[in-house]
C-alpha positions in Angstrom: -9.4 -93.8 -54.5 -8.5 -91.6 -51.5 -4.8 -91.9 -52.1 -5.2 -91.0 -55.7 -7.3 -87.9 -54.8 -4.6 -86.9 -52.4 -1.9 -87.2 -54.9 -3.9 -85.2 -57.5 -4.6 -82.4 -54.9 -0.9 -82.2 -53.9 0.1 -82.0 -57.5 -2.3 -79.1 -58.2 -1.1 -77.2 -55.1 2.5 -77.7 -56.2 1.6 -76.4 -59.6 -0.1 -73.3 -58.3 2.6 -72.4 -55.8 5.5 -73.0 -58.2 7.6 -70.0 -58.9 10.1 -69.2 -61.6 13.6 -69.1 -60.2 16.6 -68.0 -62.2 19.3 -70.6 -62.9 22.4 -70.4 -60.9 26.0 -70.6 -62.1 27.6 -69.9 -65.5 28.6 -66.5 -67.0 26.7 -63.3 -66.1 23.8 -62.6 -68.4 24.2 -59.0 -69.7 21.9 -59.2 -72.5 18.3 -57.8 -72.2 15.4 -59.9 -73.4 14.5 -59.5 -77.0 11.0 -59.5 -78.5 10.8 -62.3 -81.0 7.1 -62.3 -81.8 4.0 -60.2 -81.1 0.2 -60.1 -81.9 -0.5 -57.7 -83.3 2.9 -57.0 -84.9 4.5 -53.6 -84.7 3.0 -51.0 -87.1 -0.1 -53.1 -87.6 -3.0 -51.4 -89.4 -6.8 -52.0 -88.8 -6.3 -53.8 -85.6 -9.7 -55.0 -84.1 -8.7 -57.2 -81.2 -8.7 -56.7 -77.5 -5.6 -58.7 -76.5 -1.9 -58.0 -77.0 0.5 -61.0 -76.9 4.3 -60.8 -76.8 7.0 -63.6 -76.8 10.6 -63.1 -75.7 13.7 -65.1 -76.2 14.4 -65.7 -72.5 12.8 -66.1 -69.1 11.2 -62.6 -68.1 10.3 -60.8 -65.0 7.2 -58.5 -65.7 6.3 -57.8 -62.0 6.6 -54.0 -62.5 5.0 -53.9 -65.9 1.6 -52.4 -64.7 3.4 -49.4 -63.1 5.9 -49.0 -66.1 3.5 -49.4 -69.1 2.4 -46.2 -70.8 -0.4 -46.5 -73.4 -1.3 -43.4 -75.4 -4.1 -42.6 -75.9 -5.2 -44.1 -72.6 -7.6 -46.9 -73.4 -11.0 -47.1 -71.7 -11.7 -49.7 -69.2 -9.7 -52.1 -67.1 -6.5 -53.9 -68.2 -5.5 -57.3 -67.2 -1.9 -58.6 -67.4 -0.9 -62.3 -67.4 2.7 -63.3 -67.4 4.2 -66.7 -68.4 7.9 -67.7 -68.4 8.7 -66.4 -71.9 5.6 -64.3 -72.7 3.1 -61.6 -71.7 -0.6 -61.3 -72.4 -2.4 -57.8 -72.0 -6.1 -57.9 -72.3 -8.5 -55.0 -72.5 -12.2 -55.1 -71.5 -13.2 -52.3 -73.8 -12.7 -51.8 -77.6 -10.1 -49.5 -79.0 -11.3 -46.2 -80.5 -11.8 -46.4 -84.3 -9.2 -44.8 -86.6 -6.7 -44.2 -83.8 -3.0 -44.9 -83.4 -1.9 -46.5 -80.1 1.5 -46.5 -78.7 2.5 -49.0 -76.0 5.7 -47.9 -74.2 6.9 -50.6 -71.8 9.9 -48.6 -70.4 11.5 -50.9 -67.7 8.6 -53.0 -67.2 10.0 -56.2 -68.7 13.4 -57.5 -67.6 15.3 -60.8 -67.9 14.6 -63.0 -64.9 18.3 -63.6 -64.0 20.1 -60.3 -64.1 17.1 -57.9 -64.3 18.3 -56.3 -67.4 15.3 -54.3 -68.9 14.3 -54.8 -72.5 15.7 -51.8 -74.5 13.4 -49.3 -76.1 10.5 -51.8 -76.2 7.5 -50.2 -77.8 4.5 -51.5 -79.9 2.6 -49.3 -82.2 -0.6 -50.2 -84.0 -3.6 -48.5 -85.6 -7.3 -49.2 -85.6 -7.4 -47.4 -88.9 -5.8 -47.3 -92.3 -2.6 -45.5 -91.3 -0.1 -44.8 -88.5 0.1 -41.4 -87.0 3.8 -40.3 -87.1 4.2 -36.8 -85.6 6.1 -36.3 -82.4 6.7 -33.7 -79.6 9.9 -33.9 -77.5 11.1 -31.7 -74.6 12.1 -31.5 -71.0 10.3 -30.4 -67.7 12.1 -28.7 -64.9 11.0 -27.5 -61.5 10.9 -23.7 -61.7 11.9 -23.1 -58.1 15.0 -25.4 -58.1 16.1 -25.5 -61.8 16.4 -29.3 -61.4 14.8 -31.8 -63.9 11.3 -32.7 -63.0 11.1 -36.5 -63.0 7.9 -38.6 -62.7 6.0 -35.7 -64.0 3.0 -36.3 -66.2 3.1 -34.4 -69.3 -0.4 -34.1 -71.0 -1.7 -33.3 -74.5 -5.3 -32.2 -74.8 -6.9 -32.2 -78.3 -8.7 -28.8 -78.6 -10.5 -29.8 -81.9 -12.5 -32.5 -80.0 -16.1 -31.9 -79.3 -15.5 -32.2 -75.5 -17.2 -29.3 -73.7 -15.8 -30.3 -70.3 -13.2 -27.7 -69.0 -9.7 -28.8 -69.8 -8.4 -29.5 -66.3 -11.5 -31.6 -65.6 -11.0 -34.1 -68.3 -8.3 -36.7 -69.2 -5.7 -35.9 -71.8 -5.7 -37.6 -75.1 -1.9 -38.3 -75.0 0.3 -38.4 -71.8 3.8 -39.2 -70.9 5.8 -39.6 -67.6 9.1 -37.9 -67.6 12.3 -39.8 -66.8 15.0 -38.9 -64.3 16.3 -36.2 -66.6 12.9 -34.6 -66.9 12.6 -35.7 -70.6 9.3 -36.5 -72.3 8.8 -37.9 -75.8 5.4 -38.2 -77.5 5.5 -40.3 -80.6 2.8 -41.4 -83.2 0.7 -38.4 -82.5 -2.3 -37.3 -84.8 -2.1 -33.9 -86.5 -4.4 -31.6 -84.7 -4.4 -28.6 -82.2 -3.3 -29.3 -78.7 -2.8 -27.7 -75.3 0.3 -28.9 -73.5 0.4 -29.2 -69.6 2.6 -30.9 -67.0 1.8 -31.8 -63.4 2.8 -34.1 -60.6 0.1 -36.7 -60.6 0.5 -37.8 -57.0 -2.8 -39.8 -57.0 -2.1 -41.2 -60.5 -5.6 -40.4 -62.0 -4.4 -38.2 -64.9 -6.2 -35.1 -63.6 -4.6 -32.1 -62.0 -7.0 -32.1 -59.0 -4.7 -31.8 -56.0 -3.6 -28.3 -55.1 -0.4 -29.6 -53.6 0.8 -31.0 -57.0 3.2 -29.0 -59.1 1.8 -27.6 -62.3 2.8 -25.9 -65.5 1.5 -25.2 -69.0 2.4 -23.8 -72.4 0.7 -20.5 -72.9 0.1 -21.1 -76.7 -1.9 -23.7 -78.5 0.1 -26.2 -80.5 -1.0 -26.6 -84.1 0.7 -29.9 -84.9 1.5 -30.5 -88.5 5.3 -31.5 -88.2 7.6 -32.7 -85.5 8.5 -30.5 -82.6 11.8 -30.8 -80.4 12.9 -28.9 -77.5 9.4 -27.8 -76.3 10.2 -27.3 -72.7 8.0 -26.7 -69.6 8.4 -25.6 -66.0 6.3 -26.8 -63.0 5.6 -24.9 -59.9 3.1 -24.6 -57.0 -0.3 -23.5 -58.3 -2.9 -23.4 -55.6 -5.1 -20.5 -56.7 -8.3 -21.7 -54.9 -9.6 -19.6 -52.0 -8.4 -20.7 -48.6 -10.5 -23.4 -46.9 -10.7 -24.4 -43.2 -9.1 -27.8 -42.8 -9.9 -28.5 -39.2 -11.3 -26.7 -36.1 -10.3 -28.2 -32.8 -11.3 -27.4 -29.2 -8.8 -28.1 -26.5 -8.5 -27.4 -22.8 -6.3 -24.3 -23.2 -6.9 -23.1 -26.8 -9.1 -23.4 -29.9 -7.2 -24.0 -33.2 -8.4 -23.3 -36.7 -6.1 -24.6 -39.4 -6.2 -23.8 -43.2 -5.4 -25.7 -46.3 -2.7 -23.2 -47.4 -0.5 -20.4 -46.2 -2.2 -17.1 -45.4 -0.9 -13.5 -45.7 -3.3 -12.0 -43.2 -6.2 -12.7 -40.8 -8.7 -10.6 -39.1 -11.1 -11.6 -36.3 -14.3 -9.8 -35.8 -16.4 -10.4 -32.6 -20.1 -10.4 -33.2 -20.8 -9.1 -29.6 -19.1 -5.9 -28.7 -18.3 -7.1 -25.1 -16.5 -10.3 -26.4 -12.7 -10.5 -26.7 -10.2 -13.4 -26.9 -6.5 -13.5 -27.2 -5.4 -15.2 -30.4 -2.2 -15.9 -32.4 -1.9 -16.0 -36.1 0.6 -18.0 -38.0 0.6 -18.8 -41.8 -1.7 -21.8 -41.6 -3.5 -21.4 -38.2 -5.5 -19.0 -36.0 -5.0 -20.2 -32.3 -7.4 -18.7 -29.8 -6.6 -18.8 -26.0 -9.1 -18.8 -23.2 -7.7 -15.4 -21.9 -9.4 -13.5 -20.6 -11.1 -16.6 -19.2 -14.7 -17.2 -20.4 -17.4 -19.9 -19.8 -19.4 -18.8 -22.8 -19.2 -19.5 -26.5 -17.7 -16.6 -28.5 -19.3 -15.8 -31.8 -16.7 -14.6 -34.3 -16.3 -13.9 -38.0 -12.9 -14.7 -39.4 -11.6 -12.9 -42.6 -8.4 -14.5 -44.0 -6.5 -13.7 -47.2 -3.8 -15.7 -49.1 -0.7 -14.4 -51.0 -2.6 -14.0 -54.3 -5.6 -12.1 -52.8 -8.1 -14.9 -52.4 -10.3 -14.3 -49.4 -12.3 -16.5 -47.0 -14.9 -15.3 -44.6 -16.6 -17.6 -42.2 -18.6 -17.4 -39.0 -17.4 -19.6 -36.2 -18.2 -20.4 -32.6 -15.1 -20.4 -30.3 -15.4 -22.6 -27.2 -13.0 -24.5 -24.9 -13.5 -28.1 -24.1 -12.6 -27.7 -20.3 -12.7 -24.3 -18.7 -10.3 -25.0 -15.9 -7.5 -26.9 -17.6 -5.9 -27.6 -14.2 -7.0 -27.1 -10.6 -6.5 -23.6 -9.2 -4.5 -25.0 -6.3 -2.0 -26.8 -8.5 1.6 -25.7 -8.7 2.8 -23.5 -11.8 4.7 -25.3 -14.5 8.0 -24.4 -16.1 7.6 -21.9 -18.7 9.3 -22.9 -21.9 11.4 -20.3 -24.0 12.3 -21.0 -27.6 14.7 -18.8 -29.6 14.1 -18.7 -33.3 17.0 -18.6 -35.8 19.8 -18.7 -33.2 21.1 -21.8 -31.5 22.9 -21.9 -28.2 26.7 -22.3 -28.3 26.9 -21.7 -32.2 28.9 -19.3 -34.2 26.7 -16.5 -35.6 26.7 -13.1 -37.4 26.0 -10.2 -35.1 22.1 -10.1 -34.8 19.9 -7.0 -34.6 17.5 -8.8 -32.4 16.6 -12.0 -30.5 13.3 -13.6 -31.4 11.6 -15.6 -28.6 8.5 -17.7 -28.8 6.2 -19.0 -26.0 3.5 -21.5 -25.8 1.0 -19.3 -23.9 0.4 -15.6 -23.7 2.9 -13.7 -21.6 1.6 -11.3 -18.9 4.7 -9.8 -17.3 8.4 -9.5 -17.8 10.8 -8.4 -15.2 13.4 -6.6 -17.2 15.8 -6.4 -14.3 16.3 -10.1 -14.7 17.0 -9.9 -18.5 20.4 -8.8 -19.7 22.5 -8.8 -23.0 26.2 -8.8 -22.4 29.0 -8.0 -25.1 32.3 -9.7 -24.7 31.5 -10.8 -21.1 31.8 -7.2 -19.9 29.3 -4.6 -21.2 25.5 -4.8 -20.8 23.8 -3.7 -24.0 20.7 -1.6 -24.0 17.6 -3.2 -25.5 14.0 -2.8 -26.3 11.1 -5.2 -26.1 8.6 -5.4 -29.0 5.6 -7.9 -29.1 5.1 -9.2 -32.6 1.6 -10.3 -32.1 -1.6 -9.4 -30.0 -1.3 -12.7 -28.2 2.1 -11.8 -26.5 3.6 -15.1 -27.6 6.2 -13.7 -30.1 8.7 -11.3 -28.6 11.5 -9.4 -30.4 14.3 -8.1 -28.1 15.9 -5.4 -30.3 19.4 -4.0 -29.6 22.6 -2.8 -31.0 25.9 -4.1 -29.8 29.5 -3.3 -29.6 30.4 -7.0 -29.2 33.4 -8.3 -31.2 34.0 -11.8 -29.9 31.0 -13.1 -27.9 27.4 -12.2 -27.2 25.4 -13.6 -24.3 21.6 -13.2 -23.3 20.7 -14.2 -19.8 17.1 -14.6 -18.6 17.1 -15.2 -14.8 14.6 -17.5 -13.0 11.2 -15.9 -12.6 11.8 -13.2 -15.2 8.8 -14.1 -17.4 5.2 -15.1 -16.4 2.3 -16.2 -18.5 -1.4 -16.0 -17.8 -1.2 -19.5 -16.2 1.2 -18.2 -13.7 4.0 -20.4 -15.1 7.6 -19.0 -14.8 10.7 -19.7 -16.4 14.0 -21.3 -15.2 17.4 -19.9 -16.1 17.7 -19.4 -19.8 20.9 -18.2 -21.7 22.2 -18.1 -25.2 26.0 -17.7 -25.5 27.3 -17.3 -29.1 30.7 -16.5 -30.5 30.8 -14.1 -33.4 32.2 -14.2 -36.9 35.1 -11.7 -37.4 35.0 -9.3 -40.4 37.8 -11.2 -42.1 35.9 -14.4 -41.8 33.1 -13.3 -44.0 33.0 -13.3 -48.0 30.9 -11.1 -50.1 29.3 -11.3 -53.4 27.4 -9.0 -55.7 25.9 -8.9 -59.1 23.2 -7.6 -61.5 20.5 -9.1 -63.5 18.8 -7.3 -66.3 16.7 -9.9 -68.1 13.8 -9.1 -65.9 12.6 -5.5 -66.0 11.8 -3.5 -62.9 11.8 -4.7 -59.4 13.3 -8.2 -58.6 14.1 -10.4 -55.6 17.4 -12.1 -55.1 17.8 -15.1 -52.7 21.0 -16.6 -51.6 20.4 -20.4 -51.2 22.4 -23.2 -49.5 23.6 -25.2 -52.4 22.7 -28.5 -50.6 19.3 -27.8 -49.0 18.2 -24.8 -51.2 17.1 -23.1 -48.0 17.2 -19.2 -48.3 20.0 -17.8 -46.1 19.7 -14.2 -47.2 17.2 -12.2 -49.3 16.8 -8.7 -50.7 14.7 -6.7 -53.2 16.6 -4.9 -55.9 16.2 -3.1 -59.3 19.6 -3.0 -60.9 22.2 -4.3 -58.5 22.3 -6.5 -55.4 25.1 -7.0 -52.8 25.5 -9.4 -49.9 28.5 -7.9 -48.0 28.7 -10.3 -45.0 28.2 -13.9 -46.1 29.4 -16.9 -44.0 31.8 -18.9 -46.2 30.2 -21.9 -47.9 28.6 -23.3 -51.0 25.7 -21.3 -52.5 23.2 -20.8 -55.3 21.5 -17.5 -56.3 17.9 -17.3 -57.3 16.4 -14.2 -59.0 12.6 -13.9 -58.9 10.7 -11.5 -61.3 8.4 -9.1 -59.1 6.3 -7.4 -61.8 3.6 -6.3 -59.4 6.3 -5.1 -56.8 4.6 -6.9 -53.9 7.8 -8.4 -52.6 6.9 -12.1 -53.4 6.6 -14.6 -56.2 3.1 -14.9 -57.8 2.0 -18.1 -59.4 0.1 -18.7 -62.7 -3.5 -18.4 -63.6 -4.5 -21.1 -66.1 -8.0 -19.9 -66.6 -6.7 -16.5 -67.6 -3.9 -18.0 -69.6 -1.4 -16.1 -67.3 2.1 -17.5 -66.6 3.8 -17.1 -63.3 6.4 -14.6 -62.6 9.8 -15.8 -63.9 12.5 -17.4 -62.0 16.1 -18.0 -62.9 18.6 -19.9 -60.7 22.4 -20.2 -61.0 23.4 -23.5 -62.6 26.6 -24.2 -60.8 27.7 -24.0 -57.2 29.1 -20.7 -56.0 31.9 -21.4 -53.7 32.6 -18.5 -51.4 35.7 -18.3 -49.2 36.5 -16.3 -46.2 37.8 -12.7 -46.9 37.0 -13.1 -50.6 34.8 -11.1 -52.9 32.8 -12.4 -55.9 31.5 -9.8 -58.2 29.3 -9.6 -61.3 28.0 -13.1 -60.9 26.5 -14.5 -64.1 23.4 -16.7 -63.8 22.7 -17.7 -67.5 
């Protein structure tokens, strides 16, 4: 009896642990699996079931089906997928809506087991009513800032004739589609009605545009769908129009940090007691207070910050430091670190107008006799020191130079001291200079946008901005390092010198952007004129 029981248990375990393994040997299988039977059949009317069954002509792999399957409109409730060697069963725990056409697009969710060839154009359409809806909308989605196709982007259709009173962005779309690698979307079997069309990067895969880090775009006009539509294209772009929020406040030994959930344009600190004062540094997403002048008290402040679209946050905060004496008074000073922005040591550069140096802590003194700028190893260049922020952590050393071959900045030991009495070791930047005949130049005009515009010269590989200027009719970059570039033109209708995003609630589109399609190859001592972007 015990022996029989053991055999049965082993048999059951073997059955549960068995996996389907593709056969080896023989010619390569290049044919995708074919659907040989389904329940319901394609184009079925008056379907009342809750289970879809599909049979194929060969062994299949459906491990990615849950991620690949798109069903529109999206059914309510949960979906259960069961796979057998030659078949798939999809069960729904909620009934389908009455008088509705459903489209099941399997994309690459079902492949043959051996070579992983996906079933081609596998789709199942059925209706719970007396007819199949047959209208379609097709188009592409691209990234407004890069000009590239926007893949894995949710394109959403919202029925404006529904009785739903929930704001559009707070409800799920009636139909949705995920773009392919070419940014293409293709709605089929849609019901005749009026719709709003949106697109967004649904990073958390919940069919809502609810993350302000997701790219977003919309069609300004309502679609009154009574015939098929093609080439209905959309653009997606950053669209965080909420007021700034404090993401985190953190007290440390030497500073107090307030970080925000988006980039800021300006920040103001108001002290609620007239005798209070702290040194602080403002960067796009942070206000950093230093315990300087040193205080043992909590400092009551009101901060007022504003983002690039004019949204404001005002908040009252208590600024304090976790340890007043961050290190013993009798300890030795540390090495003061210097960081040069935009220029790397021993690199070849264009002649700069200034050096930009950053420091970790506020600087209290600079001995200018220990700071020199040398042109071509011989001539010392006059300079001027300008602090860029009230914390004295961002220094601009402005100068004009007669250098032709080499530029050198030398900061001798002990030249710079911060409020902690830290001083620097020897610091130097030595750079060779581009000669005039090593530059290229390019110029052009763009009259498709009226008024003021912004032109940006982009590295073609990284799309980082290498040069930028504001213009109305004509732009020119006279000294450009040879390389491969793209040009981006930004509409600046309000003449604020920056791009402004859309406002969906006001049905207002963003300022337009156009980017050159091909790569602009610029050689040394070569001029490109009248560059065409369209």
